[in-house]
N, C-alpha and C positions, 0 to 999 in steps of 0.2 A: 473662405468659410471659417467662421469662428469655431472654437471647440464645442461651445454649447449648441451651435447649429449642427455640428457633426453628431453629437450625442442625440439630438432631437431627431435626426434623419435615420441614424443607424442604431439607435439605442435598443430597439426591439430585437434586432438580429444579435447584438452583443449579449443581451439578456438571455435570449434563447440558447446561445452557445454556452453561456455561463451555467445555465441549468443542466445542460448535457454534461459539462465538465464536472459539476458537483455529483451528478448521478454516477458517472464513471468512477469518480474518486471513492464514493461510498461502496460501490459494488467491488471495485478492485481491492479496497482496504479489507472488506470482509473476507474475500478470497485469500488475500495475502496472509491475514491473521490465521485463518484455518490451516493453510498450507504450512505456515511457519511453525505452528504448534505441532502438527503431525510430523513434519520433517525434523524438527528439533528433538522430539521424543524418540523418533526412529534413530537419530544419530547416537543416542545413548542406549539403544537396545543391546541385549547380549548377543543376539543372532548376528553373525557377520553378513548374512544376506540382507537382512533388514537395514543394517548400517550401510552396507554397500549401495543399496538403492537410494538412500537419503543422500549419501556423499555424491553419487553420480548426478542426481538432480541439482544439488546445491552448486557443484562445481560448474556444470553446464550453464545454468542460468546466471551465476555470478560472473562467469568467465567470458560470456559472449554479450554482444550489444543488444540492448532492448529493442532497437530498431530492427535488427536482423531477426530477433525472436518474433516480433510483430509480423514481419513479412512472411516468416515461415508458417505461423499459425494461420494467416489469412490466405496466402497464395500457394503454399506448398502442401499443407494438409489436405486440401481438396483432391490432390493427385492420389492420395491414399484413401479416398472415400469419406473423409471427414470435412464437412463444410460448415463453417460458422458464419453467421450474419456478422457484418462489419462491426457493429456496436459490441456484440458479444466477444468477437475476436479481440477487440481493443481492450476491454477490461480484463479479459482472461490473460492476455500477454503481460499487461502491467502487473496484475496480481501475482502471476507466477514468478515474474522477475523479482519483485520486491519480497515475495514469500521466501525466496532463497536467502536473501540477506536477513530476513526476520528469523529464519530457522537458527542461525548462529546466535542471534540475540536471545532466543528462547533457551538454547543449550547453555550459553554463558550465564544467564540469570539463574537457571536451575542449579548449576554447579556453584554459584555464589551463595546459595542458601547455606547458613552455618551447619557444619557437620553435626553439631549437637541436636539440631532439629530432626535430622534423619535418624539419629540414634534414639531420640525420644519416641518418635513414631514407631520405630522398630520394637522398642521396649513395650509399647502398648499393644503389640501383636497385631498391628494393622497389616492388611494385605498390601502388596506393592501398589496396586491401583488406588486403593483408598489412601495410602500414604502420600501418593503423588497428588491426588485431587484435593485432599482435605488439609494437608500440611505444607507440602513443598510448593505447589503451583501458586497458591495465594501469595506467598512471600516472594516467589520469583516474579510474579506480575508487577509488584511494587518496584522491584529492582529494574525491570526492563522497560517500564512505561516511559521514562524520559527519553530513552533511545528510540522507542517506537514513535514518539512525537516527531523526531527528526526524520525518521523513515517515512512517515505519512506525508510530510511536506515534500520529500523527494518523490513520493508516489504521485502527489498532485501535479508536480511539474512534469513527471513522466507521461501523464495523460495527454500532454500537448502533441505527442508523436502520433496519436491516433488520427490526427487530421490528415496524415499521409495516406490513409486508406479510406478517406472521404467520410469519416465520422464527423457529423456537424457539431463539433464542440467549439469552445471559444476560439481556439487557434484557427480552426477551419474558417469560421465566420470572419475573423479578422483578416486572414489572408485573402478571402474573397472580396472583402470591402477594399482592401489595399489594391487589389488587382484592377478594380474598376475605377477607383478614385485617385490612386497614387498619393493618398494622404498618409504616408508611412508613419510620421510622427504621431498623428492622432490615433491611428489604428493600433499600432503596436504599443504606443504609450498607454492606451486604455487597457490593452491586454496585460501589460506589466502591472498596472494598478490593481486590476481585478485579481490576478494571481497572488499578489501581495496581500490583499484584503482577505482572500480565502485562507491563506496560510496563517496570517497574523491574528485575525479576528474570528476565525472559525476553528481551525485545527488546534492551534496553540492553546486557546482558553479551554477547549473541550478536554484536551489531554491533561492539562493542569487540574481541572475539576475532577477528572477520573483518578488522578494521583491522590488527591485529597480524600476522595471517597474510599479508595482501597486502603489508605493509611488509617482512616478512622475504623474501618472494618477490622483491621489488625491491631487496633488499639495503639497506634503510633502517633496519632495527631496530638 
């Protein structure tokens, strides 16, 4: 079977899996960003309890395997009365894992904002919340965006693990095709190409566009 014949026969299944992978990536990215922002700000809180909660979350999710976390969320949480549908469990696990890494990016970016900006906002008698939202965070976002681009690519690749709990993403479809046809080079080669295209021509251009937009808003373009 030629590669074109392979695509003609199994292209619909690969496309279906690719769409599921894209949806997983978008949802997990949104969750990861929300968690990263919250945990990053909590790491800088004055309250030791709030800081402690953030540290525990970050250390657990950074220090353990994403695969183990996925199994815990899907197989172990039901033992405690919390049952998530497999698709939901998949993007929640990936989002929470990458959110822990993102939290440190958020904290580092905030601390990288020049001290003069903090002092200027304080001199204007801004409240701590307004100071953070209107002065510090916009500048921190520009600093952290390049690193977030790399993190989102890692997140995209991490979604491949959800195939292990039978979410019908790209990797699941490719494994099923390979299991029935034994055309490993064609099946996994196609998956490799698709993941590369998603990372190189979707995530990377989007993040670079976002960087330019934020820089223009801050008058740095």
